C-alpha positions as CSV (number, residue, x, y, z in Angstrom):
1,M,-5.4,60.5,4.2
2,G,-3.4,58.7,1.6
3,V,-3.9,55.1,0.4
4,F,-1.0,52.7,0.7
5,Q,0.0,50.6,-2.2
6,T,-0.8,46.9,-1.9
7,R,1.9,45.8,-4.2
8,K,5.4,45.6,-2.9
9,Y,8.4,46.0,-5.2
10,P,11.5,44.2,-4.2
11,S,14.7,46.2,-3.9
12,S,17.4,45.7,-6.5
13,A,19.9,44.6,-3.8
14,S,17.8,41.5,-2.8
15,S,16.8,40.4,-6.3
16,G,19.9,38.3,-6.9
17,T,20.0,36.4,-3.6
18,F,19.1,32.8,-3.0
19,A,16.1,33.7,-1.0
20,A,14.6,35.8,-3.7
21,K,15.2,33.1,-6.3
22,Y,13.6,30.5,-4.0
23,R,10.6,32.7,-3.4
24,A,10.1,33.2,-7.1
25,L,10.4,29.5,-7.8
26,M,8.1,28.8,-4.9
27,A,5.4,31.0,-6.4
28,R,5.7,29.3,-9.8
29,Q,6.0,25.6,-8.7
30,P,5.3,25.1,-5.0
31,F,5.0,21.3,-5.2
32,L,8.4,20.8,-6.8
33,V,10.1,23.2,-4.4
34,F,8.4,22.3,-1.1
35,G,6.1,19.3,-1.5
36,L,8.3,16.8,-3.3
37,P,11.3,17.3,-0.9
38,F,9.0,17.0,2.1
39,M,7.5,13.8,0.9
40,A,11.0,12.4,0.0
41,I,12.2,13.1,3.5
42,I,9.2,11.3,5.0
43,V,9.7,8.2,2.8
44,A,13.5,8.2,3.4
45,G,12.9,8.6,7.1
46,S,10.6,5.5,7.2
47,F,13.3,3.4,5.5
48,I,15.9,4.6,7.8
49,L,13.9,4.2,11.0
50,T,12.6,0.7,10.2
51,P,15.9,-1.1,11.1
52,A,16.3,1.0,14.2
53,T,12.8,0.0,15.4
54,A,13.5,-3.7,14.6
55,I,16.7,-3.5,16.7
56,R,14.6,-2.1,19.6
57,Y,12.1,-4.9,19.5
58,E,14.8,-7.6,19.1
59,K,16.5,-6.3,22.2
60,H,13.2,-6.4,24.1
61,D,12.6,-10.0,22.9
62,R,16.0,-11.1,24.1
63,R,15.3,-9.6,27.5
64,V,11.7,-10.8,27.9
65,R,11.3,-14.4,26.6
66,Q,8.5,-16.9,27.0
67,M,8.9,-19.4,29.8
68,T,8.4,-23.1,29.3
69,R,5.8,-24.9,31.5
70,D,8.5,-26.4,33.7
71,E,10.1,-23.0,34.2
72,E,6.8,-21.5,35.3
73,L,6.2,-24.2,37.9
74,G,9.8,-23.9,39.2
75,V,9.8,-20.1,39.6
76,G,9.3,-20.3,43.4
77,K,12.5,-21.8,44.5
78,A,11.2,-22.5,48.1
79,G,8.1,-24.3,46.8
80,R,7.8,-28.0,46.0
81,R,8.0,-29.5,42.6
82,V,4.6,-29.5,41.0
83,D,3.2,-32.3,38.8
84,M,-0.2,-31.7,37.1
85,K,-1.4,-35.3,37.7
86,D,-0.6,-35.1,41.4
87,E,-2.4,-31.8,41.7
88,Y,-5.5,-33.2,39.9
89,Y,-5.7,-36.2,42.2
90,R,-5.1,-34.1,45.3
91,L,-7.9,-31.8,44.4
92,A,-10.2,-34.7,43.5
93,A,-9.6,-36.3,47.0
94,K,-10.9,-33.2,48.7
95,D,-14.6,-32.9,49.5
96,I,-15.5,-30.0,47.3
97,D,-19.3,-30.4,47.8
98,N,-19.2,-29.7,51.6
99,W,-18.1,-26.1,52.0
100,E,-19.3,-23.0,53.9
101,Q,-19.4,-19.4,52.6
102,R,-17.8,-16.9,55.0
103,R,-17.5,-13.2,54.8
104,V,-14.0,-11.6,54.9
105,E,-13.5,-9.5,58.0
106,R,-13.2,-5.8,57.1
107,L,-10.8,-3.3,58.5
108,P,-12.1,-0.8,61.1
109,G,-14.0,2.0,59.4
110,E,-14.2,0.2,56.0
111,H,-17.6,-0.2,54.4
112,D,-18.7,-3.9,54.6
113,G,-21.3,-3.8,51.8
114,I,-24.3,-4.8,53.9
115,L,-27.3,-2.6,53.1
């Protein structure tokens, strides 16, 4: 049985094409032909995408903003107006030392946690 040659010779028709020139240049200087353009695209992409990302987060910040303390207390329109001093004194007037611990009733078939 014959032995096949390991070295391939390019045909004369494909020696003048762009692909053949690119392959030859890639074999001689792979970083300049492949690595440098790849890294340039990555760096340029980061500079291009930074403003787009900033626009996205600015839009989100306009939609979701932090509420003031008065707005938090007035979220429930049906509720009464809340004042922190009144709430403090109302809680202080209750007898918080006299209380009883009660278990919550479970639904039928639900485990109650008693061993």
